[in-house]
C-alpha positions, 0 to 999 in steps of 0.5 A: 260089658261083654268079651267082644266089647272089651277086646275091641276097646283093648285093640283100639287102645293098642293101636292108639299106643302104637301110634304114640310109640311111632311118634316117640321113636320119630318113625311117624311125624306128628302132623301125619299122626293126628288122623290116626290118633283121631280115628283110634279115639273114635273107635275106642268111643264107638267100641262102647255099645251104647254110644254106637247105638245112639250115634247110629240112631242119630244118623238114621242107620238101623243096624249099628255095626254098619255105622262102623263101615261108614266111619271107616269109609270116611276115615279112608277118604280123609286119609287118601285126601290128606296123602294126595295133598302131601304127594302133590306138594312133594311132586312140585318140590321134586320138579323144582329140585330137578330144575335146579339140578339141571341149571347147576349142571349147565353152569358146571359144564360151562365152567369146565369148558371155560375155567378162566371165565368168571361166573 
């Protein structure tokens, strides 16, 4: 192992440990951390030069470091898709909550105008 390979492994291990620490401190939910943990584990494995060269050859990539760019692109695509799904759900929840608040405000206004009328 050369110096660059050791530094890559240490960097990816530190990212993995950082994500674990964020989960432990409740700063990152477990369901969102799976993508980050999976990506850091893949990068730890791909930090080993023999694994990187073997996988790049299987995929048909002549220059193995360019496989890392493909992996990063796939990771970003999965991450964006995951967050788009979450944002879509949150937008729907937000719309429903706004509608419920409007209904409650309408009822409250009606009750203030006619306090003796049961609702």
